[in-house]
Every structure is written in structure tokens, then in C-alpha cells.
N, C-alpha and C positions, 0 to 999 in steps of 0.2 A: 505494498500499500504506500501511495506517495505521500508525503507528509510538507507539511507547510515550509520547515528548515529545508526538505529537500528543493523546492523552489528558490528560498532564499538563496542555498549555495549555487544552482544553475547560474541564478543572476550575479554572483559575485564572479565565476568562472568566467560567465559572458564578457563583462566589464573588463576581465584582465586581458581579451582578446584573444582566449583560446582559441585554435582550428579546430573542423569539427572532431577531426582525429583525436586530438587531445582532451576536447570536452567529453566524449565517448569512456575513453579510458579515464579519465576521473572520476566520472561517474560510475562506470563499474566498477571500480577500487572501494567506492561510498558502498553501494548493494552488497559488495560481496559478503560483509558481515551481517547481513539481513537475513541472507539464503543457507538453510539449513542444506547440504550435499546430499544426504541420504533421502531426505526428500524432494529433493528436486530429480535426483536422480530416479526415484518412483515413477513422478511425474511423468518424465521423458519416457521411461519403459512403458507406463500405460497409454502413451499415445507412438507405440513402434518404436522408440528412437532409445538403443540400448547404451549406455554411456557411464564411466565412471562419476561417483560423487562429486569430484572436483572439477572436471569438467562441463558437468549438467550445472555445478553451483556459479559457473563461469559463464556459462551462457544464459542461464535465466538472470543474471546480473546483468549481461549485456541487454537482455531483452527490458531490464527494466529502466537501464540508461535511456534504451531508445523511446521507453516509453515517456519519460519524464520528457525528454527533448521534444516530442508532439506533444505533450500538454503544454510545455512553455511556447511552443508557436499558437497553442491557441489561445493561450492568456498574454500573448504579445510579448512576452522577455525577450524574445529573438525571432529571427526570422533567417533563411536560407537563401542564399543568391547564388548564381554562379559569378565566379570571376576566377579569372588565369585558368580555365579547366578543371577550376576544382569549388567543390560548395565550400562559401565562407560564412561564417556566422557573423551576425550584425545585429547591435543591439537597437531595437524599436522604439 
């Protein structure tokens, strides 16, 4: 579940001018502590994707990072624009 503190953290990262890749990595690290690897592995197994608890934990943290970025777009914390062949992040 996303918390208000996650949106505050996202705003701080965006203000620092991080690239999209760096944003995703920072958010993934943040979410890793919230994901139980065994539960994540069971969830992925339930949909036919067998993976170790460590990999499942990392994948789920990545999904949560993407979810927060999408929510950030919705709440106009950031926007994505093409620039120099790469997606860049801009403060709205």
C-alpha cells in the first residue's frame, strides 16, 4: 500500500532531478523492506511464475515503484517527456 510518506519521498527525489532509472532504483530500494520474499514468491507461483523469494521480493518492489510513479503522474507530482531519446522526468 502506498503511504503519504511515499509521495513525499517521490517529490524529494524528483526535486533532486534524478533520471527515471535512478528514480525507479531509489523507489525499489525503499519498497524492498516492505515486501516479504516468501509471500511474494508464493504470489508469483500462484500465477505460474516460479522464482526465488529474493527475486520475487525484488520484482514486487519494482512493481510498487512503478505504481508510485504512475500515482505521481496522476497527482501531478511529475510528468514524463521524451528528451534526447530517453524519457526524462520533470517537476509539474
